[in-house]
Steps between C-alpha positions, in 0.01 A plus 500: 500500500644833394424855590199495264334181613254471217568127489406430859392137553132491571295198611141437394259211524395308190258220419602399152490124479728492199809664657762335719583590862822683419384686188550876486217709364497867399130546432249744636160377622210582274225712647232263372646198676341372816781531753317305766606179323803382698575128484880491516744720693838540336737796536594661168804725491456761229796718399375818337791663314508864384401415144207283614319749719217549253448130414171327572522251785207256478433208733351198327202432721186290458156643549398208725505508877333318785211744513419463130513120523342462844160391362656223294733397781203459736351243258801285589569393142875521555733613780866499610556381855869582507595133489795396284640187339876513442480880547238524224172662612186288501189635330180310590180471295261361766206271437209743470248356245226746600680794337618484144861607426475706184800598291466866600498416870790262447719765334419757763574260786819363349628848410464613859595184693821452303615843621472409867820285533841657480680546171742220580217257566318606185806435288528146640152419369168413656350171620127479419252284693167450323243343732202367298393206716139615509497641149489362148767427244371787288602742774845337504536550128386859529757584771782329311408684183505830690842415639641408160360814347618743768737471795750788552779288651648156458332198657702232675219248534120466502342269756146399410260346750272318256120492528393221737131455417393158365412640161820700464716203601326288238560763234867529600546127436349526154621805318554807716852430619618431149344817369660728761826649372715768666822671397609518866591218730172353629462258789151358556423396857199292601517580871659745741741232609646488150525879505681490834757265347608786275435804717564570868175517698636794704495708181136418416174640627267299717256426214787311334589314815771748601567697817463859371194663654443730204249777567415674177337812645789559741746448213318764290509750788873445556575540130299823488688646798838404349411651162388821667832519685682444171306783338607740775862391457474559125359851552775577751759383247360743246514781757862414572586505129330838455690639798835376370435638151381831641809535718727402212348726233460809715731793438676628806411863584754779506403647837567383853139535616366309199754222550409472868132486411571233239694294754217535750242408237685187391564403861128527569416285198757243606354493851151446357627210291664347806175534694312335213754218495457451873122497466506234228756297692280510810198403295680209332641378829151500652370298204791259530425453870136421419605246237747339737237507776736703716384771741619845391583617848754221541658547160735789428565640157833361373759724342531277194220283362734289287558273800124462544480299175747246635326483837169409333647169387578417861143561616246219506247673274260345260610524136235760415591712807871464423441621144314806628775570756774474234309734270454757779865475611621541139285811467652647815847426366420753226435760768841431658673540163309819425598639841866414440495661155337813642771530764780449247356754260435751776858480625625596153232759433535662840875520448438673166261746659739574785784560254272726300405685817866539595573635152209744523626619839842547346355695207289717730798579720704568187243753379500670838880517507505619139250778573703605803818513292324711239374735770850526647638571155243775452588648838866492401420674172317779686808583707720776354787367291840659450395702194215662691728573795766649275243725336381625838860539609569725202201708603611532862878517454503880506311489831553292809544126428319398822171443318642259245691316774182453700319373193773248426508386862122457499523300176768277653277439806210405273734281300616320817139438599429371151809281523377346826163422345680358202710275720181374667348424163825339386479268799143411408598454136792277601270294719250478215771392256617235746143375533480484122821300483364270770188446289717420198719256695197335656333452162819382333508214749164397354565549130178337395302745712684825424276804471583864435880472490516699175324794662698496826852527359439821293335665799797415722733648239280809475514540878879493492502751215265737685713478812820578310350787300337676793801454727733626228287808432479586871876461545571706190269783608641497854858511366427791264318702766778446754754601240303814421470574870878459537555722196282778643669476839850516351421761238470774762834403659665482160371845406629644828837335448535632145394848609755501783767384258434784260500751781831372635663517159376855461611619847856364484719689243789321340774743616520446872770495757649183625292487816173590331565242230538229764173599669315507166644160407380355831151642447476359148623157608242495781238606249588213264488252789140609571400346165561148634239553772230551236560141371417544135542127436145443623372665182690266268270206404481316171122453532425872530227608256592737222349835615663477841825368354542812285444727798751305709757523220456880494564511875816289463629727220447810712676347799789386284541852357515662843734230632738541203518878553566458869775242439672733250483787750649268766800429274562873464469562871743217581763670292437835672513339845860371454748662762772757381867423605686820621859535648532506887753733682702355792473693838730454806327562842674676799582297819295586819575435875160403643577194719270577794215598286545189304510293818182669627335442176615141519366462851169655409482280199565187710225598749250563225601173344447320835156657552409415149616143550296473823194639323549259215549211747177580685319540173637168383386334822152645471489387144613152597234479774228615268629265235500203739146587619362526151683183403339317793150619399564402143615155609182447708269605212701286261464196728121550533456536125712193440281299745186620326639406160600157633152445650328604177723271300414209727129577471522514119700178494243319715217632284686376196534158663123482563426598140749238381330241719162598351634458146686174565211337685265610222724332244504182706122513539443540125738212432311278744170583332651423160623165633150412623338588167759341272582212732150394600219672307640444151573134580124444533470531121780260408354176356750269665407639841135582432383141476631416848297774670158415641205707372450661840841672478461601134157650554619698804817641345358854499394459863842374607699784341227768495617820324870439562587570131342846527698578815820384330428712192447810714821458701720388209391754238405802709599517866847345479580702190402824679719414799792412272471831313495692828804312629698547179414868445797711620293820494281354775770335712737799486231748608397285797138482379488122467247474783250723320546299183438174687188648662369621165551151359286343774228764471486473120462122513254481791213388274709208374545370854123429497597180317588352837133518611400226258805294601420532871132428435591179321776389741283287728360305203850460360625355829204263513569377145867450587425300814235282332659418164850643453698441819742211444395446137788372281437773242585777747774300672690446175474866402624602845802274463574621148487865615715428804248646743525397862136591566187380316278716282262608778787680676574699184131583456529692830765731351254764367332539839837520674630751248206740520556531877871580458454823305374702797796381710747610233324837470525550877874426487538747213319771700724427798816581300365798300621849587293715264165600652320521166635161405371359831153634425500324162611172659235529772234543231624184331500320835137599556412360157660164575345484849156564346564221251596264782187601691287419194675166459443424866128571455491275195678225696248524783206496255607157379430364852130589489288187546126444485427741217234334282624637167836543328709776660658584165167649385522769768791677330813644658560539875537868590508511880491270801388601847604296802291461817240756397215561746185495283158613622216387276172689524160445339358807325128571508463829329696742716486275810795274577465181703831362623538129441847387593867594521779264392871498423580415141779520245395694190613442142418767241477360147395669175144368523435411865612540859547173687464483879692204639581354838863433567583139595841430651539148638837583653669183382734662251256478210410797285222734610162452334209740459151355526259681271205650691332776300518679167432866418463577132673815384214590268255495796692762702312830497712713735849458645604764754609567858220446753427809712831660402696217667797472265624181668199314358317480171143398418353309206134577427305242301132479418394318818820477703771720641854387587719707735862385488747585774856443378778406747732775620819318403470360151747256345663771287533752784226742385269668747131411520399837356731466201388140444129592508553780248687256277215248523238761416691628198564149369137390548373809321736427212374141478137616509565743216678236296223241550230754415671600176557136410136416565384791286725387216368144521139620497571721203666217313219261590234743380689548174525124444124456557427691181677247275259230367770232475595546865129496600445163330814363657396622848165329452673169425732544795208578732307195380801273554562650844139438601507137386844376598691631800877505523634203701700720730202702625500579872118520534380206718145527357621458143472129428657328198282537192389172346438454131124474549496833687711646223245384240204631702661843522566496128137410429376786713730740317390369162136572586587859570727527198423275200845561356661297779558140388393243757682174560196272500207564277 
């Protein structure tokens, strides 16, 4: 079966006596045929290819049935008791001389009775018994002539019980026996004893000396019921074919809403077909129980009716009853095949619809991203570009340049804001492109079911192109505006520098003295050094646009001119500043006698030198003291900062270790899940291992493993990949924001952790299946040895529950070693998410221990809240008067549809706690849910006739206060009431719409009639007794009187 399953195998029921059991037919039933004729039940697999969709598919059916031949059958001219001789069916023509067997009656009887046996028996040939002991030889000749003229199948042998009257025996001795000729093998028997020498008496009716208590009227009723069942199966097969063709030929819509509606519509049709299959299966099983004389209440509907055919042979049934039972079981086998085909087709079709829906979501997100990119591009185009800014700069350059600077700065701010929005959209576009690539990779794994790959790849390329173009334009505009801003800022400094240079050249004449030339040279050199502070290299860029490049070149030319003039003037001034060498005259000084004065001066000098040295020494000491004090303070602050740095480094290192532990344990967990799936689940489908498994294990494979593949897919493809990207991203680890990234990962994937609810809900059944059938089985023991596991499979099936409880511990450790306050807040939010998930899983786990509930708990929906040890006061409402009845302590479970009040049972012997179901409150019946008399520690549920006041315990299991818990209960109950009300309105609207369709009205009438006549065997009503066939016929007669179009079983 490919992605377009136009050739889906489809089973129907046929009655053609000329086709073999294994023949394949591709014919459509004619509208003029009478489909109530069902004598044989064979499954026909029809492969409708794409080129054969418009072919006519006609079933070769006869117009005869038990109702049309009932009048002739009641004359007892011929009948089939179900007896066989060497697997060939026996057809009996009884001795009935009062009624003449005409050729027309003979053909009609033979045409119908030869259809009753199976195709295999018909192909072996028939054994005919002609009883004419009380008749004449002329009647014998007439019957033999009819047989030679017309009999639709081969005849193995004809046994004739000759006429036994005195006259007929005398005639047989003379001429009659010699005159009788027959093309078939003919054995003439004088007595029943001679007949019993050839045929087994257990295969003959009592009028032929056999043991079969053949009741003709009961046989006709059974045949009519079986043919009516076959007609319903045939109609259901046509409905299934129409549904498959409709699903295959429909064109997928191009919108998300339309695709979702189509998926919902097809799901509804599939559900209706499943319900119809279940109804027919229940009906057929009830009929089979009646035939087998088995009480319906003690017989359960089997999953597969193919085994019922083999069990019939083991039952001690009369041949006629066994034939009816085989026919009914064969008909029900068609229903099993049709149900299997529907499930196979729906798996493929639903996968196609889901892929189409994913593609439509991708396309819708692509259009949104594309529109946002176009809007961002338009916003970018509206911002002033460099040409506009240059034009405004030329207008304002004679005035103050503050206005143009402010405009450029404002444009840069807007551009930064636009860049941030662009980066956000780029992230969304990257995520969208990754989702598109994931869709492509997922569909490439299933090449025969690929859909929409050709449209995804161009869109991903277009996303990359849009990202590059918009990012490039923003960077280019930002670079040009910054360059213009730099040019405007430097232009004023350059103009001042050039003006000062011209002024200096004009103020300093060339002919100066030596001293003045040196001062002028120093001023000019200082002036030239000021040019380096302007940093003209910032204006030199190869990507500068042409208008601005010309203006910058003009500035550089002007600066170069002024610099060249100043350098030439400096060369002239250097030459003027050279010293002049003049001759020096030698002078001889006179000697002086000033010894005392010199000594005094020397003494004074030594004293001053000593005081100066003392002052310098004291100053040095003060400086050393102050230096040592400041050095000590600096050492203390340095030590404290070093301790803080060391502590922070240790905290970061420990946080890194916790994150590493989270990643490594996640990798180990994913590997363990992969080992379970590849090591155990896939081995179920291997032929060499499959045949050694008992049916109980094979049928409960989905119960044993639950949704473990979905959990593995989530962790392997999403959660582990996110953690790995966070761990490997240096931008996250270097900025010490790894905790926030981890928290965001948990919060983003919180909806995926809901997968564990189904796993926890199924865990008790999985453990029960393991203990009953799997523990110690060689199949699991060999796999365990081959994988090298020290523990059996049930220990590994506990891994998901153990893992989901470890996340909150790792998050707590991460919070413990996190320094950043904002990062701690993010991690605490993630911790609250995981604690809420664990609380929900705990409620689901406790809900599995509810006992005594009369219906299936799975029909109640999802568990939202659980209240422990709640004090409940139940009051009877009579108008506005309340009459208190009783107060009790109960545990409450809030489901989607109902609230269950249970009594906690703890035996105290180490066993698990159980909750005994006591009372049910339907969500749809709740009128008001509020706090009673402003007591926020309680909440009240008002129904039509009752009022429930619930007092929650002060210390709940999750640590919340009673007031917070009551508010949470009220909000959740109101949400459930709203959801149930909307769902009920939608169902009523859909039901009212379906009532207008005539085809559905006729079908509902048939369903109602069948429901009134035959009850399902698993009904819980004690007053509903099993319906017998006579009661079934009486009900049909009554209906036929009211409606002549209804065909009755007995006329």
